[in-house]
N, C-alpha and C positions, 0 to 999 in steps of 0.2 A: 696442576699447571706449574711450569718452571718459574722460580723466583730469582733466577740468575741475575746478578747485578749488571746493569748497563752503565758504563762510565758516563759522567755528565760534565759539562762545562759550567764553571761558576762565573757568572757575569755580574759585576757590580753596576748598579744604576749610576748614571752620571752624577758627578759631584754638583753641589749647589753652592752659590756664593754665600760666604759666611755672614755678610752683612744682611742679606735678604733673610737668611734663617733667623738671625737674632731679632730683626725687626718684627717678623711675624710671631716669633715666640713671645715677645714683649706685648704685642697687641692682644694675644690670646691667653697670656699668662700660663704658658705650657712649656714643657721641656723642649729645648732646641732640637733634640732628636726627633720629636714628634712634628715640630714645624717643618723640619727638613723633609719628612715623609709626605707632608701635605703639599709642599712645593713640588716634590717629585711627581705628585698626582695632578699637577696643574692648578693647585689652589694657592694663590700667592698673596691674598689680602684678607682682611677681616670679613668683608661682605661675602666673598666666595667661601670662606671657612664656615660662616654662619649658615649658608645654604647647604653646605656639605653635611654639617653636623645636625642641622635642624631642617630637614626637608619639609616642604609644604605642598599640599595638593593644589593650592592656589597658583603654584608655579608651573603646573602642567600647561602645555600649549593649547591654544584654541583649536579644537578638532576641525573647525571649518577652514583651517589653513591647509588641510590635506586636499589635494586635487580630487575632484568628484564627490567630496563629502556632501555638498549641497544636493547633488543628484541622487545620492544614496538615500538621504533623509527624505527627499520629496517622494521617491518611489515607495519607501516604507510607509510614509504617511498615507499615500494613495491606497496601498494594500490594506492598511488598517481601516480606512474610510469605507472601502468596498468589501471589508470582511473576507479578504482572500486568505486561502491557506498558504503558509510559508514553510519552506523546507530549509533547515539549517544543516549545511554540509561541511564536513571537516575531515582532515587527515586523521590517520589512526595512531599517531604518536602523541606524546604528552602535550605539545603545543596545540595540535589539532583538536584533541579531545577536551582540553581545558577551554579552548576557544568556543567549541560547540556547547559545552556545559554553561559557559558564561552567557552566550547569546540565547540559548534555549531558556535558561532561568529568567532572563530579562523578559522575553516575549511570553513566557508562561504566565507572567503577571499582567502583561499589557493586553494580550489577546488570547486568553485561555481557550483551548479547544481548537485553535486555528494553527497551532505550531507543531511541527514534526522535526525530527533530526535524522541524519543519515551519515554513517561512517562506512566507507568502502571496505570490502573484504580484501585484506592484503594479498591473499593468495589467488583469488579469482579476478580481482579488478586492478590490483596494483595501486601505486601512488596516485593521488590527485583525483580530479573529477573524472567520473566514468559515465559511459552511456547507460549502464545499468542504473546508476544513481538518478540520472535524468528520467529514465523510464519510471522509476519509483515515484518521482515527483509528479509525473503525469498521472500515475495510478491514484495518488493521493489528492489529485485535483489541485496541486500547488501551482500558483501562477508566478511565484517568485522563489528563487533559490539564493540564499546568502551563503557564499563559500568562504571558508576560513582556513588560513594557512595553506592554501593551494589555489590553483586556477589561473595564475598569472601567465601561463603558457598554453592554456587550454582553449585555443582558438577554435578547433573543430568541435569540441564539446559544447561551447557556447553557441556556435552556429546550429548544432543539432537541437539544443534547447529552444532557440529562437524559432526553428521550424515547427515546434510544438506549442508556440505562443507562451513560452515560459521565459521570464526575464531573469537575469543574473546580476547580483551585486558581488563583486570579488573583493575580499579583504585578505591581502597577502603581504608578505615581507621578503619574498625571494626576488632574485634579480630578473627583471623582465627580459623578454626577447626583443627582437627588432620591431615586432608588431604586437600590439596589445589585443586581447580578445574584445569582440564587439559587445561588451556587457553594458548594461545601463550605467553602471559606475564601477570603476576600477580603483580601489583604495590600496595604494602601495607606496610608502614613502621613498622607495628606491626607484620609482618612475623618474626618468630624466627631467620630466616637466612638472614634477611635484615640488612645490615650494616648502613643504612641511619641514620645520627646522631640525627635527631629530629623525635620523634615518635608520636607527637600529632597534626599532620596536620588534617584539616577537609577533607571531601571527595572532595570538591571543591579545596582545597589546593593541594591534590594529583594530580588532573587534571591540576592545574597550573604548577606543577613541570614537567608534561609531555609536556606542551606547552613550558616551558623553554628549555627542552631538544630538542624539535623540532626546536626551534628558532636557536639553535646552528647548526643544521643539514640542515636547509632550510633558506639560507641567506635572501631571499626576503620576508620572513614572517613578518607580522606586529609585532611591539614590544609587548611583553607580558604584560607590566605594565599597558596597557590601560584597562585591565579587573580586576584590583585590587579592584574596588568598589564591584564587585561580590564576590571576595574572602573574603573581610572584612565582607560582609553581612552573608556569610556562617559561618565565625568564630564566629560572634556575636550570631547567632541563634542556632548553634550546641553546644554551651557552651564548647568549647575546651579551654585549657589554653592559655591565651594571654601572653606567654613568648617565648623566643627564636625566631624561625623563624615566628611564628604566630604574635609576637609583630611587627616585621618588616612589614609583609604583612598587618596587621590591621592598622598600623600607616600610611602607604602610601595609603591604601584603603580609610581611613577616609579623608585624604587630597583630594583625588579625589572626594569623595562624597560631600565635602564642596566647591569644586571649579568647577568641570566639570563632574558630574555624568551622567550616561545614563538616558534617559527620564523616564524609568520605575521606577528606584530607586528614582529619584527626586520627582516624583508624589506620590509614596508610602509614602514618608516622609512628603510631604507637604499637603497630603489629610487628615491627622489625627490630632487629638488634640495634641499629643505629638510633631508632626513634624510641626505644623503650624508656620507660621512666625509672630506670635504675638510678638516674641522676635527676630526680624530680625538680630540683631547683635550676637546672640548666635549660635555657631557652633553646628552642629549635632554631636552626640556622639554614642558610641556603644549601650548605653541604648535606644536611639531613634530607632536604627535598631531592637533591641530586642522587644521593646514594641509597635512600630508603624508599621514598615515595615514587620517584620517576621510574625505576626499573619495574615496579609492580604495575603501574599504569601502562607502560610500554608492553609488558608481558601479555596483557589482554589482547592487543592487536597483533603481537608477534605469533602467539600460539593459537588463540581462538578467534576473538573478534573484538575490535576496539569499542564497539557499542557498550560492552560491559563496563569499560572505564567511564564512559559518559553517564551510564546509569548510576554508577557509584558516586560520581561527582555532583549529580543533580538531586539525588534523593535527600529529603529533609528528615528521614526516619532512621533512627539508629539501628533498629532491628533489620531493616532492609539493607542498610549499608554493610552491616556485619555479614549478612548472608552473601551479598555480592563479593565482598572481600575474601571470603572463604574460597570461592571459585577462582578468583584472581590469584590467590596465593598458590593454589594447585598449579595454575598455568605458569606462575613464576618459578616454581620448583622444576617444572618441565623445561622451562627456558634455561635455567642454570645447568641442568644435565646436558642439554644440547650444546650450550656454550662451551662446556668443558670438553665434550667429545669432539666438536668441530674444531676448536682451537688446537687440540692435540693433533688432529689429522692435518690441519693447515701447517703447523710447525714441522710435521714430518716431511713435508715437501722439501724442506731445506736440507734435510739430512743427506739426501742422495743427489743433490743438484748444486754443484759448485757454482754454476753460472748464476743461479738464483741467489745464492748467498753473497755473491760479489756485485750484484746489480744495485742500481740506485732506487729502484721501485719494486713493489711486489704486486703482481696480479695473479691470483689463484682461482681456478675454476674446478668445481666438482658438482656434477649434476644432482647428486643425492643430498647435498647440503640443504638444510632447512632455510627457506627464504626469510623467515622472520628473525633469524639470528645472525645474518651475514654482517650487519652493521657492527654488532658487538664483537664478532670475531675479527673484523677488520681493525677495530681498536686494539684488541689484544695483540694481534700480530704486529701492528705498528709500534706498540709499546716495546715489544721484544726486539725488533730490528730497526726501529726508528727511521722510517722512510715512508713516502706516500704509498698507501696500501689499498688495494681493491680486492674484495672477495665476491666471487660470482657463483651463482647456481643456476639451475634450469627451472623455468616456470612457464607453463603454457606454451612450450615449444620455443621459448626465447632464453637468452642468457640475461640474467638480471642480477644486480648486486649493489653494493655500497662501497663508497670510498671514504677514507680518512686520511688527513694530511698532517704534516709536521709544521712547526712554526716557521714562517717565512716562505712557504710554498703554497700557491693558490691552485688547489686541485680542480676547481671549477674552470679556471682558464685552461688548464691542461685538457680537460674534457672538451672544451670548445675546439681545441686543435685536433681532436679526434672525432668531431661531430659527424663526419661523413661515414663513420663506421657504426654510429649509434642511431637507434630509432627514437630514443627519448632520454633526456637527462636533465638534471636540475640540482640546485643546492647552493653552496657558498664556498668560501675559501678553504674551510677545514673539513667539510663533509658534503657528500653528494651521493645521488643515486643515479643509476643508468640502466637502460635496456638495449640489447643489441641482438641481431640474428646469431644463432649458435655458430654459424660458419665464420663469423667475424672475430671470434674470441682470440684466436692465435695472432691475427693481424693487429688486433687491439693491444694485446700484450706487448708486441714489438714496438708499435707506435708510441704507446704510453711510456715505455722505458726510454725510447729515443728522446722524447720531449723532456722527461724528468732529467735525464743525463745532461742534456744541453743547457737546461735553465736553472736547475737547483744549485744553490750555493753550498759549498762544502760544509760550512758550519751548521747548516740546517739539518745535516745528517747525524748530528750529535745532540742529544737532549741537553737543555741548559736549565740551570737553576738561576733565576734572577734574584739577586740579593739587594735588599733595600739599603742596609748599612751594617757596619761592624760595630758590635757593642760588647760590653762585659755583662755577665749574668747579674752583677750587682746593680746594673742600671734598671733592672726589671723590678721596680717597686710598685706598690698598690696604685698610686696615682697614675703612673705611666701606663699600667695595664688597663685601668678604668677608662682612660681617654682613648687608648688604642682600640678598645672594644667598640667605641663609638664610630670608628672607621667603617664598621659593617653597615649594610650587608656586603660581603666579599664575593668576588667573582671576576670574570674577564673585565679588564679596564680598571679594576680596583681589587686586585688580589690581596689576600691576607699578607701583611708585611713579613718578609723573610729576613732573618738576622744571621749574622756570622759571628761566631765566637771561637777564638783560637786557643790551642794548648790546654785543652781540658782533659782531666783524667776521671776515671770511674772510682767510686768510693768502695769498691769491692762487692757490689750487688749485681753486677752484670750477669744476665742470663738470657736464654732463648725462650720465647713464649710463642704459642701458636705455630710451632715448627720452623718458621722462617724469620721471626721478628726479634730484634735485639732490644731488650729492656735494660736500662742502666740509670745510674744517678751521677750526673756529670758536675764537675766544678773544678776549683783550683785549691791547692793546699791552704788550709786554714781560712778558706773563703766559703761563700755561698755555694751549696750543691743543690741541683734541681733534678727531679725525675724526668726521664726522657724515654721515648719509644721511637725506634728506627725500623719502619716496616720493610721487610724483605732484606734486611742486612745482617742475617745470622752469620755471614762470612766475617764480620768484624769482631766476633766474640773473643777470639784469641788475643789480638792486639789490645783490645780494650781491657780484658781481664788481666793482662800483664802490665796495666797502667802505663801503656805507651801513650803519650799525649796525642790528642786528635783535634782536628778542626771540624766543627759542625755548622751547618746552616739549617735553620729551623723556623717554624712558626710557633706561636703560643696558643695553648688551649687550656681549658679548665678541667680539672678532675674533681668530681664531687664524691665524697665518701664519708659516711657516718656524720652527716650534717655539717661537714666542713668542706671548704674548697681550697685546692692548691693549684698553682699554675704548673703545667708540664710542658716540656719541649717536644714538639712533633718534628722529628728530624727528617729533613728533605734529602740530605746527603751527608756523608761523613768520610773524612780522609785522614790518614796518618801523616 
């Protein structure tokens, strides 16, 4: 795949009042640069900083603040009393499968032998609750379905289940439609009538809140904290903001992953390049979940069946986990091959189509494309041309696909404006899925382009690097880095700080690694030099080798080698 450089805008975060910076720095006894970054994250006093650096599970909100939580608990209590069979139903992506694994693990302990799980087949059933899934519940004599990470728009499916005397509890985090399904309980913090204080839980996070509520009602239930490794994995993969309650859940979930993870998650992380223990002293991070664990979990649902991911996540046996992971790794290799092939085919559309190259959006359709990989390809194409992108294929006689958006453009709102051309759609600001009649594809392409052209801001069509502050390399001392590490876990809403340093030169070690990446050692004459890696920037080898001064923006990372640790610069962008 091409690694051609896409120019970026460098945007400095707004300045902060010097007096405020100094006051917080004195309260916390830290470098003013660190206090400035805290204030930029909305942390302005000692108490807020304490909650940020020392999260506590006691600060999680009361689960009964969520609308319908009392109804959900009452219905589950009745099911346990009557010894009813329960079906746990979830989507086939990371959020859905971790949510199902969490809920199944809980009920496996509470009502053994009465619990089943179901993941829809991506290719036969598509996203969300399906009629086939409800039929399976009837076959298993389940009187209650608990749906996770899906269901908020499944009005007809819930009606179908009701006709079979099967009740629904929906645990979702997607944006509801005008009418809610007639379920026994609809748990979704994004409901307009839901007073729950934190609106950005993952689907697995909503499931965790249900378990929290059940824990209060069923005293002998196992403690809910043992499943936070699953919640952290869902938070990482579903790109929800790591602020508020999500920060607490991710913080303790990462602690569990680094001390006592379930066999499946441990093997997912240790079986890949990113998670290998070549750096045995380096703790796993949210990034390891995003780039190592999540693609493999997703591969099960994309290529074969998402139930394999659930089986991996619920097993307590190392040998079983290893056997399942071998199968998933085969599927992941197949996914990578399809990803590369389809991305090349998608980018080829631009070579002979000047109108497409000059458009403000991208909507591509090819009926032979693999349904399970369209979301990945949409991300690849969006990265290349940086604009709202939709990749469509044919499935069961319909056009179905995935959308990915750029910063500042709400792709879900754009789909609402195209809803008369769609049979089904759902998602959020940056990612969505949709299904439409094949004959509507051309009209949809035109309509979507019209909407994007009229509403997108010009700056949203150029990727930006958001920079926290300008510093010198000499500012990066051990204490500075030790406190900076405590800003983690990093992710949306709390990204790893990006620094800018100007007029750096290489010390003569610049070279290309991995075909497209620039490795160098940057610094200033007679001052500190630090190792750096700039992914995809082989184009800068010549000026850097000639010691032309460059400005770089970067994050900090650890490099462990021969029982020693050095800090290296992870270059986000570089300019002469």
